[in-house]
C-alpha positions in Angstrom: -16.3 12.8 31.1 -15.8 11.4 27.5 -17.4 14.5 26.1 -15.3 16.7 28.4 -12.2 14.9 27.4 -12.9 15.2 23.7 -13.7 18.9 23.9 -10.4 19.6 25.9 -8.3 17.6 23.4 -10.0 19.4 20.4 -9.3 22.8 21.9 -5.7 22.0 22.6 -5.2 20.6 19.1 -6.6 23.8 17.6 -4.5 26.2 19.8 -2.2 28.5 17.8 0.8 27.9 19.9 2.0 26.2 23.1 1.1 29.0 25.5 -2.5 28.9 24.3 -2.6 25.1 24.4 -1.3 25.0 28.0 -3.7 27.7 29.2 -6.6 25.7 27.8 -5.4 22.6 29.6 -5.1 24.2 33.0 -8.3 26.1 32.8 -10.4 23.2 31.5 -9.0 20.5 33.7 -9.4 22.6 36.8 -13.0 23.2 36.0 -13.7 19.5 34.9 -12.2 18.1 38.1 -13.4 20.8 40.5 -10.0 21.3 42.0 -8.3 24.5 43.3 -5.1 24.4 41.2 -4.1 22.9 37.8 -0.5 23.3 36.7 1.6 22.0 33.8 5.4 21.5 34.0 7.3 20.8 30.9 10.7 19.2 30.6 13.5 21.4 29.3 15.7 18.5 28.0 18.6 20.8 27.2 18.9 22.1 30.7 17.6 19.0 32.4 14.9 21.0 34.2 11.2 20.9 34.8 9.7 24.3 34.1 6.3 25.5 35.4 4.7 26.7 32.1 1.0 27.4 32.9 -1.2 27.5 36.0 -4.7 28.2 37.0 -4.7 28.7 40.8 -1.0 29.5 41.6 0.4 33.0 41.2 0.5 33.8 37.5 4.0 35.3 37.8 5.4 32.0 38.7 4.8 30.6 35.2 8.1 30.5 33.5 10.0 31.5 36.6 9.9 28.3 38.6 12.5 25.7 37.4 13.3 22.5 39.1 16.3 20.2 38.3 14.9 17.1 36.7 14.9 14.6 39.6 14.2 17.1 42.4 10.9 18.0 44.1 7.6 16.1 43.7 7.6 17.0 39.9 11.0 15.4 39.5 9.7 12.3 41.4 6.7 11.9 39.1 9.0 12.2 36.0 11.6 9.8 37.3 9.0 7.2 38.3 6.8 7.8 35.2 3.7 7.1 37.2 1.1 9.0 39.2 1.9 10.4 42.6 -1.2 10.9 44.8 -0.5 12.6 48.2 -3.0 13.7 50.9 -0.5 16.2 52.4 2.2 17.2 49.9 4.2 19.5 52.2 5.1 16.6 54.5 6.7 14.6 51.8 10.5 14.5 52.1 11.0 15.5 48.4 8.6 18.5 48.6 10.1 21.8 47.5 8.4 25.1 48.3 8.7 28.2 46.2 7.3 31.3 48.0 6.5 33.1 44.7 4.0 30.3 43.7 1.6 30.9 46.6 0.9 27.2 47.0 1.4 27.0 50.7 -2.3 26.7 51.3 -2.8 23.7 49.0 -2.3 20.3 50.8 -3.4 17.4 48.5 -1.4 16.8 45.4 -1.9 14.6 42.3 0.7 14.6 39.5 0.8 12.4 36.4 3.5 12.2 33.7 2.9 13.4 30.2 4.7 10.9 27.9 4.9 11.0 24.1 6.7 8.3 22.1 8.4 7.0 25.3 9.8 10.5 26.0 8.8 12.5 29.1 7.2 15.8 28.0 6.3 17.0 31.4 4.0 16.6 34.4 0.3 17.5 34.9 -0.6 18.5 38.5 -3.9 19.2 40.3 -4.1 20.4 43.9 -6.7 21.1 46.6 -6.7 22.9 49.9 -8.3 19.8 51.6 -5.9 17.3 53.2 -7.2 14.3 51.4 -6.0 11.9 48.7 -7.7 12.1 45.3 -10.1 9.2 44.6 -9.4 6.5 41.9 -11.8 8.2 39.4 -9.8 11.4 39.6 -6.5 9.6 39.2 -7.7 7.7 36.2 -9.2 10.7 34.6 -6.0 12.8 34.9 -4.0 9.9 33.5 -6.3 9.7 30.6 -6.2 13.4 30.0 -2.3 13.4 30.1 -2.2 10.4 27.7 -4.6 12.1 25.3 -2.9 15.4 25.4 0.7 14.2 25.0 0.6 14.2 21.2 -1.3 17.6 21.1 1.3 19.1 23.4 4.1 17.8 21.2 2.5 19.3 18.2 1.9 22.6 19.9 5.5 22.6 21.3 6.8 22.7 17.8 4.7 25.8 17.1 6.4 27.8 19.8 7.1 25.8 22.9 10.0 25.2 25.3 11.7 23.2 22.5 9.9 24.9 19.6 10.2 27.5 16.9 10.5 30.8 18.7 9.7 32.7 21.8 6.1 32.2 22.9 3.5 34.8 23.5 4.7 35.1 27.1 8.3 35.8 26.0 9.8 32.5 27.5 13.2 31.6 26.2 13.2 28.6 23.9 15.8 25.9 23.0 15.7 23.7 20.0 14.9 20.0 19.7 14.5 18.5 16.2 11.4 16.9 14.8 11.9 13.2 14.2 10.8 11.4 11.0 12.2 8.7 8.9 15.3 9.1 6.6 14.0 9.4 3.1 17.0 10.4 1.0 20.5 10.9 2.4 22.2 14.2 2.7 21.9 17.5 4.6 19.9 20.5 3.3 19.9 24.0 4.7 17.2 26.2 3.2 13.8 27.9 3.4 10.4 26.2 3.8 7.9 26.4 1.0 4.7 24.7 1.9 2.9 22.8 -0.8 -0.7 21.9 -0.2 -3.8 20.4 -1.8 -6.0 23.3 -3.0 -9.3 21.9 -1.7 -8.0 20.8 1.8 -8.7 23.7 4.2 -6.7 22.2 7.2 -3.5 22.1 5.1 -3.6 25.8 4.1 -0.5 27.5 5.6 -0.2 30.8 7.4 1.2 33.4 5.1 1.7 37.2 5.4 -1.0 39.2 3.6 0.7 41.3 0.8 -2.3 43.5 0.4 -5.0 43.5 3.2 -7.6 45.4 1.2 -7.2 43.1 -1.9 -7.5 40.0 0.3 -10.6 41.3 2.0 -12.1 42.1 -1.5 -11.3 38.6 -2.9 -12.8 37.0 0.2 -16.0 39.0 0.0 -16.3 38.0 -3.7 -16.0 34.3 -2.7 -18.7 34.6 0.0 -21.0 36.2 -2.5 -20.4 33.3 -4.9 -21.1 30.7 -2.2 -24.3 32.5 -1.2 -25.5 32.4 -4.8 -24.7 28.7 -5.0 -26.6 28.0 -1.8 -29.7 30.0 -2.8 -29.7 28.1 -6.1 -29.6 24.8 -4.2 -32.4 26.0 -1.9 -34.5 26.9 -4.9 -33.9 23.4 -6.5 -34.8 21.7 -3.2 -38.1 23.5 -2.6 -40.0 21.0 -4.6 -38.6 17.9 -2.9 -37.8 18.9 0.7 -40.2 20.0 3.4 -39.5 23.4 5.0 -37.9 21.9 8.2 -35.3 20.0 6.1 -34.5 23.1 4.0 -33.5 24.8 7.3 -29.9 23.7 6.8 -29.5 25.9 3.8 -31.1 28.8 5.6 -28.5 28.1 8.5 -25.7 28.2 5.8 -26.9 31.6 4.6 -27.2 32.9 8.2 -23.6 31.9 8.9 -22.5 33.9 5.9 -24.1 37.1 7.1 -21.6 39.9 7.6 -21.6 39.5 11.3 -21.0 35.7 11.1 -18.1 33.8 9.7 -17.0 36.6 7.3 -16.5 39.0 10.3 -14.0 36.6 11.9 -12.2 35.9 8.6 -11.8 39.7 8.0 -10.5 40.1 11.5 -7.7 37.5 10.9 -6.9 39.2 7.5 -6.5 42.6 9.3 -4.3 40.8 11.8 -1.9 40.0 8.9 -2.9 36.6 7.6 -3.7 36.0 3.8 -7.3 35.3 2.9 -7.0 31.5 2.7 -5.1 31.3 6.0 -7.6 33.6 7.7 -10.4 31.4 6.5 -8.8 28.3 7.9 -8.3 30.1 11.3 -11.9 31.3 11.5 -13.5 28.0 10.4 -11.4 26.2 12.9 -12.6 28.5 15.7 -16.3 27.9 14.8 -15.8 24.1 14.4 -14.1 23.9 17.8 -17.0 25.8 19.4 -19.4 23.2 18.0 -17.2 20.2 18.8 -17.1 21.4 22.5 -20.9 21.4 22.8 -22.5 18.7 25.0 -25.5 18.2 22.8 -24.8 15.5 20.1 -27.0 17.2 17.5 -25.2 20.5 17.9 -21.8 18.8 17.8 -22.7 17.3 14.4 -23.2 20.9 13.0 -19.4 21.3 13.1 -19.4 19.3 10.0 -21.7 21.8 8.3 -19.2 24.5 9.2 -16.4 22.5 7.6 -18.4 22.0 4.5 -19.1 25.7 4.3 -15.4 26.4 4.7 -14.5 24.1 1.9 -17.0 25.8 -0.4 -15.6 29.3 0.4 -12.1 28.0 -0.2 -12.9 26.6 -3.6 -14.4 30.0 -4.6 -11.5 31.9 -3.0 -8.8 29.9 -4.8 -10.6 30.4 -8.1 -10.9 34.2 -7.5 -7.4 34.7 -6.3 -5.0 36.2 -8.9 -2.7 33.5 -10.3 0.8 34.7 -9.4 3.9 32.7 -10.2 5.1 30.8 -7.1 8.3 32.1 -5.6 11.0 29.6 -4.8 13.9 30.6 -2.7 17.5 29.7 -4.0 17.5 26.8 -1.4 14.0 25.6 -1.4 12.9 22.9 1.1 9.5 21.6 0.0 7.2 20.7 2.9 3.7 19.3 3.0 1.2 16.9 4.5 1.9 14.5 1.7 4.3 15.6 -1.0 3.6 14.1 -4.4 5.7 13.7 -7.5 3.8 16.5 -9.3 4.6 18.9 -6.4 8.2 18.0 -6.6 8.2 18.7 -10.3 6.8 22.2 -9.9 10.1 23.4 -8.1 13.0 24.4 -10.4 15.4 21.6 -10.0 18.4 23.9 -9.3 16.5 25.5 -6.4 15.3 22.3 -4.7 17.5 21.1 -1.9 15.2 19.2 0.5 11.8 17.5 1.0 9.9 17.1 4.2 6.6 15.2 4.3 4.3 14.5 7.2 3.2 11.2 5.6 5.1 8.5 3.8 8.3 6.5 4.4 11.7 5.9 2.9 10.0 3.6 0.3 7.5 6.2 -0.8 7.5 7.2 -4.4 8.6 10.8 -3.6 11.4 9.5 -1.4 12.7 7.3 -4.2 12.4 10.3 -6.6 14.3 12.5 -4.1 17.1 9.9 -3.9 17.3 9.8 -7.7 17.6 13.6 -7.8 20.2 13.7 -5.0 17.9 15.8 -2.8 17.8 15.3 1.0 14.5 14.1 2.3 12.8 13.2 5.6 9.4 11.4 5.6 6.8 10.7 8.3 7.3 13.8 10.4 4.1 13.5 12.3 4.5 16.4 14.7 5.2 19.0 12.0 2.6 21.8 12.0 2.6 22.3 8.3 0.4 25.4 8.4 2.8 27.4 10.5 6.2 26.9 9.0 6.0 28.5 5.5 8.9 30.8 4.9 10.9 29.7 7.9 14.6 28.6 7.8 15.0 24.9 8.1 17.7 22.1 8.3 16.9 18.7 6.9 19.0 15.8 8.0 18.3 13.0 5.6 20.7 10.7 7.4 19.0 10.6 10.7 15.5 11.7 9.8 15.7 14.9 11.8 14.2 18.3 10.8 15.2 21.6 12.5 12.7 24.4 12.1 14.1 27.9 12.9 17.4 26.4 14.1 19.6 28.6 16.3 23.0 29.8 15.2 25.0 27.1 16.8 22.9 24.4 15.1 23.3 26.1 11.7 27.0 26.4 12.2 27.3 22.7 13.0 25.4 21.6 9.9 27.3 24.0 7.7 30.5 22.3 8.8 28.8 18.9 8.1 27.9 20.1 4.6 31.6 21.0 4.0 32.6 17.5 5.2 30.0 15.9 3.0 31.3 17.9 -0.1 34.8 16.7 0.6 33.6 13.2 1.1 31.7 13.3 -2.2 34.9 14.5 -4.0 36.8 11.5 -2.5 34.0 9.1 -3.5 33.8 10.4 -7.0 37.4 9.3 -7.6 36.2 5.7 -7.0 33.5 5.9 -9.8 35.6 4.0 -12.4 37.2 1.6 -10.1 35.8 -1.9 -9.6 34.2 -3.0 -6.3 36.8 -5.6 -5.4 38.0 -6.3 -1.8 41.7 -6.2 -0.9 41.7 -10.0 -0.9 40.4 -9.9 -4.5 36.7 -10.8 -4.0 34.5 -9.0 -6.6 31.0 -7.8 -5.3 29.1 -6.3 -8.3 27.2 -3.1 -7.2 23.9 -2.4 -9.0 21.3 0.3 -8.6 17.6 0.2 -7.7 15.5 2.2 -10.1 11.9 2.7 -11.1 11.9 5.7 -13.5 13.6 6.4 -16.8 14.8 9.7 -15.1 16.9 7.5 -12.8 19.0 6.0 -15.7 21.5 8.8 -16.1 22.3 9.3 -12.4 22.6 5.5 -12.1 25.2 5.3 -14.9 27.2 8.3 -13.5 27.4 6.5 -10.1 29.5 3.7 -11.6 26.8 1.1 -11.2 27.5 -2.2 -13.0 23.8 -2.7 -13.9 20.3 -2.5 -12.5 19.6 -4.9 -9.6 16.0 -3.9 -9.2 13.7 -2.0 -11.7 10.3 -1.4 -10.2 7.9 -2.0 -13.1 4.9 -0.8 -11.2 5.8 2.9 -11.7 4.5 3.0 -15.3 1.2 1.5 -13.9 1.0 4.0 -11.1 1.3 7.2 -13.1 -1.5 6.2 -15.6 -5.3 6.2 -15.3 -5.5 2.7 -16.8 -3.5 -0.4 -17.2 -0.7 0.3 -19.7 -0.9 -1.8 -22.9 1.6 -4.4 -24.0 3.3 -2.1 -26.6 3.5 0.7 -24.1 5.2 -1.6 -21.5 7.5 -3.1 -24.0 8.7 0.4 -25.1 9.6 1.3 -21.5 11.3 -2.0 -20.6 13.2 -1.9 -23.9 14.6 1.6 -23.1 15.7 0.4 -19.6 17.3 -2.7 -20.9 19.2 -0.9 -23.8 20.5 1.8 -21.4 22.7 -0.7 -19.6 23.2 -3.4 -22.2 25.1 -5.6 -22.1 25.2 -5.1 -18.3 22.5 -7.1 -16.4 19.1 -5.4 -15.7 16.7 -7.1 -13.2 13.0 -6.1 -13.8 10.6 -7.0 -11.0 7.2 -8.0 -12.1 4.2 -5.9 -11.0 4.3 -5.3 -7.2 1.3 -3.3 -6.2 -1.0 -3.5 -3.1 0.1 -2.7 0.4 1.2 1.0 0.3 1.3 1.1 -3.5 -2.2 1.6 -4.9 -3.4 2.0 -8.5 -6.0 4.8 -8.9 -8.0 2.7 -11.4 -7.6 -0.6 -9.5 -8.4 0.3 -5.9 -7.7 -2.4 -3.2 -9.3 -1.6 0.1 -8.2 -3.9 3.0 -8.0 -3.7 6.8 -4.5 -5.0 6.7 -3.0 -4.3 3.2 0.5 -5.4 4.0 -0.8 -8.9 4.8 -3.3 -8.8 2.0 -3.6 -8.9 -1.7 -0.3 -7.7 -3.1 2.7 -8.6 -5.3 2.6 -12.0 -7.0 -0.8 -12.7 -5.4 -2.4 -10.1 -7.6 -0.5 -11.2 -10.7 -1.5 -14.8 -10.4 -5.1 -13.9 -9.6 -5.2 -11.8 -12.8 -3.3 -13.8 -15.5 -4.9 -11.5 -18.1 -2.8 -8.6 -16.6 0.3 -10.7 -15.8 0.5 -12.4 -19.2 0.4 -9.0 -20.9 3.3 -7.8 -18.8 5.4 -11.0 -19.3 5.0 -10.8 -23.0 6.0 -7.1 -23.0 9.1 -8.0 -20.9 10.1 -10.9 -23.2 9.6 -8.8 -26.3 11.7 -6.0 -24.8 14.6 -8.3 -24.2 14.8 -9.6 -27.8 18.4 -9.5 -29.1 19.8 -8.0 -25.9 20.1 -11.0 -23.6 20.6 -8.9 -20.4 17.3 -9.2 -18.7 16.6 -10.9 -15.4 13.0 -11.3 -14.1 12.2 -11.0 -10.4 9.0 -12.3 -8.7 7.9 -10.2 -5.7 6.2 -11.1 -2.4 6.6 -14.9 -2.8 5.3 -16.8 0.2 5.1 -20.4 -1.2 6.7 -22.6 -3.8 3.3 -23.1 -5.5 3.3 -19.4 -6.4 6.7 -19.8 -8.1 5.5 -22.9 -10.0 2.4 -21.0 -11.2 4.4 -18.0 -12.2 6.9 -20.0 -14.1 4.1 -21.8 -15.9 2.7 -18.5 -17.1 6.1 -17.3 -18.1 6.7 -20.4 -20.3 3.2 -19.9 -21.8 4.0 -16.3 -22.7 7.3 -17.4 -24.2 5.6 -20.1 -26.3 3.0 -17.6 -27.6 5.8 -15.3 -28.8 7.8 -18.2 -30.3 4.7 -19.4 -32.1 4.2 -15.9 -33.5 7.6 -16.1 -35.2 9.7 -14.2 -32.6 13.2 -15.4 -31.5 13.4 -14.8 -27.8 15.4 -16.6 -25.2 14.0 -17.4 -21.7 15.4 -15.0 -19.1 17.1 -15.9 -15.8 14.4 -15.8 -13.2 14.7 -15.0 -9.5 12.5 -14.8 -6.4 12.4 -12.0 -3.8 12.9 -13.3 -0.3 10.9 -10.8 1.8 8.5 -12.8 3.9 9.3 -15.2 6.8 7.8 -18.3 5.1 10.2 -17.8 2.2 13.1 -17.8 4.7 12.1 -21.3 5.9 11.6 -22.6 2.4 14.7 -21.0 0.9 16.3 -24.2 -0.4 13.1 -25.3 -2.1 12.7 -21.9 -3.8 16.5 -21.8 -4.8 16.0 -25.1 -6.7 13.3 -23.7 -8.9 15.0 -20.4 -9.9 18.3 -19.0 -11.2 18.9 -16.5 -8.3 17.5 -15.1 -5.1 17.2 -11.5 -4.1 16.6 -10.4 -0.5 14.2 -7.5 -0.1 15.3 -6.3 3.4 12.7 -3.5 3.6 9.7 -5.9 3.8 11.7 -8.8 5.3 12.6 -6.5 8.3 9.0 -5.3 8.5 7.5 -8.8 8.6 10.1 -10.3 10.9 9.8 -7.5 13.5 6.0 -7.0 13.0 6.7 -3.3 12.5 4.8 -1.2 9.9 7.7 0.8 8.4 5.3 3.6 7.3 4.0 4.1 10.9 5.9 6.9 12.6 4.8 5.6 16.0 6.9 2.4 15.7 9.5 3.6 13.2 12.1 3.5 15.9 11.6 -0.3 16.2 12.3 -0.8 12.5 16.0 -1.7 12.2 17.5 -4.1 9.6 20.5 -4.6 12.0 18.2 -6.2 14.5 19.8 -9.5 15.6 16.8 -11.5 14.4 17.1 -10.0 10.9 20.8 -10.7 10.7 20.2 -14.4 11.7 17.5 -14.7 9.0 19.8 -13.3 6.4 22.6 -15.7 7.3 20.0 -18.5 7.1 19.0 -17.4 3.6 22.6 -17.2 2.3 23.4 -20.6 3.8 20.3 -22.1 2.1 21.1 -20.5 -1.3 24.7 -21.6 -1.2 23.7 -25.2 -0.4 21.8 -25.2 -3.7 24.6 -23.3 -5.5 22.1 -20.4 -6.2 23.5 -16.9 -6.3 21.9 -14.4 -3.7 21.8 -10.7 -3.7 20.3 -7.9 -1.5 18.2 -5.2 -3.1 16.7 -3.6 0.0 17.8 -0.3 1.7 20.2 -2.3 3.8 22.4 -2.9 0.8 23.1 0.9 0.6 24.1 1.2 4.3 27.9 1.2 4.6 27.8 -0.4 8.1 25.4 -3.2 6.9 27.6 -3.7 3.8 30.3 -5.1 6.0 28.0 -7.8 7.3 26.6 -8.6 3.9 30.2 -9.0 2.6 31.0 -11.4 5.5 27.8 -13.4 4.9 28.9 -14.2 1.3 26.2 -12.1 -0.5 27.1 -12.2 -4.2 26.0 -8.7 -5.2 24.3 -5.6 -3.8 21.7 -3.2 -5.3 21.0 0.2 -3.9 20.2 3.8 -4.7 22.7 5.6 -6.9 23.5 8.1 -4.1 24.6 5.3 -1.8 26.7 3.3 -4.2 30.0 5.1 -4.0 29.9 4.9 -0.1 29.3 1.1 -0.3 32.1 0.7 -2.9 34.5 2.4 -0.5 33.7 -0.2 2.1 34.1 -3.1 -0.3 37.5 -1.8 -1.4 38.6 -1.4 2.2 37.5 -4.6 4.0 38.7 -8.0 3.1 36.1 -10.8 3.2 38.1 -12.5 5.9 37.9 -9.4 8.1 34.2 -9.0 7.3 33.5 -12.5 8.4 35.2 -12.0 11.7 33.2 -8.8 12.3 30.0 -10.6 11.3 30.8 -13.5 13.8 31.1 -11.0 16.6 28.1 -8.9 15.5 25.9 -12.0 15.7 26.6 -12.3 19.4 25.0 -8.9 20.2 21.4 -8.7 21.6 20.6 -5.2 20.5 20.4 -3.5 17.1 22.1 -0.3 18.5 25.0 -2.4 19.8 25.5 -3.9 16.3 25.4 -0.4 14.8 28.0 1.1 17.3 30.2 -1.9 16.7 30.2 -1.5 13.0 30.6 2.3 13.1 33.7 1.7 15.3 35.0 -0.7 12.6 34.5 1.9 9.9 36.4 4.5 12.1 39.3 2.1 12.6 39.5 1.4 8.9 39.8 5.2 8.2 36.2 5.5 6.9 35.0 7.8 9.7 33.6 10.2 7.1 30.9 7.6 6.3 30.0 7.4 10.0 29.8 11.1 10.4 27.8 11.6 7.2 25.4 8.8 8.2 25.3 9.5 11.9 
């Protein structure tokens, strides 16, 4: 059964659209379970109905025609209870509904299981028999397993043309629209056209594109096949002396698959159907791989990897043979990919780029940070996005909520056009605050700083009205090189950052790699990187690297006096003691060499639970504390913020996070140590009310969010913020806190912030 399950899932995953996926399900499940009927109902959430979408056993005409209100009938009962329903004689059940057009009157036994994806009911999978007998336990557990395994595949296929998908399916069923959900990466709304960016050597990421010249595509493909054949024949010749004939058979099999009636015939068929050469190759290789993967024999299943290898070889030749044409970027380009990189972003003319959507990554990914610096809307971690099938389609990117609408209907486009107008008006109002100080109506000043990591961020940061840099991520110069940067290189970069804001304060965080930030020349492979070797732990374990950075930082600050140093990922006071000892050593070395350099103010990032409970001890050792709410939220809630499956559980307004923040502030104040917030929470207008009420001394955020937070600071008195904080701390749910704060913003006349960040 495991082999059957695997082959069904693989076929569904490889389906070109939802209709094909559902047809595979009903046909294969019916055969595997030896039943008379298999049917799939999907939930139409807009109409609150369950729709019969595919069947093997009922009348084919009933597919798409039978619709049940979502709590009616046996299907509605399965969906409402979210558990299997196993009946020996379904027609006698009081909730049974009969549809004459289905032809199901002769089927008595009924087994239905819910299809659930990310806690959301996708539909119901049903099998039926003519015999009046309950299904045995093995049948129930198999169908439950099938439904659980297929939920993600159905969600993915649905986007490619399903009941809530991109367009009408092959069977002409009407579709509504449900957005794809990811994580907000960069605020704002973008309406534009998808341009898929992909790694040249990764076959599965090649998108569908219309063939501009079918004959030319076929010619370039045939040339690639000829090149691969020559390569394989050369390999075979080299191996004759070292491999026996039976082991050389693999190369003969490769050549056989490249015969005109083998893989090439299928690729050419797809080209003639309208796909470009690379897309046609991806389709054909996928078909052959699925055929091997579905085989019962383990040896034959392994040959699927040989087909993949052959596909990669053809692709490499194909891409080298294709004429290099300049990429076309629409006026409003939304860059989409499996994993968008900084270099992909840089390829798009800046005036044409309006949005970014990435299947992988999070709001703390390098490309998300770049998007925020550029003022481009971005959504990260959109797992259900079928990248290969959306090139050239219209798209809406909602960087506030993390939603992506592919091929949106007219009413959705009109709604977002209206929102864009509101956003433009809001930006105009916020721009007027740029030169005004961030002072509350009761005269409490809250300096607002920016988070940065690239020299390109400096100009937007200054234009935002920032009073300095609250967090400069020094790891970026390390990440974009193929070796550790030298002391002089680092000094030059840090000096440029410090001078750009002098005499305003600039806080530079020491090297913070590990976790989700890897260096290509210093690989760290761990089972659990977020709880592993990262941040200050690496720096202390490698003083030869840390001391070079400390000397570069101290040299860069000479004569400026505006540098603060920040130590990341501190989990114990001993780490602070060790880091301070190395800092003093670096300082003495420079003094001994004849340089005149002052010791900087030093701070500690509070971002792990142990630091929360030792906050007073840490505060006594340093000049300031800075709360990194991104990691602190992740560790307190045990939620990997880069994992789309649990992204909905990650919320900095969780009551536990708020109570931890209050404990940190109280501990810092008891030691008379200033405390700031430099995580994404600082740039959230609703959260800013609570941080103001807690007594945070300053906030640091992305340049795009700074004007919004300044508006909040200039509107709410600290006294009013304290009262709101006191009430917010009584709530048990994060969403209750959010709704409460949004209502406060509305009451204060800042409803534009709520609508923009809904």
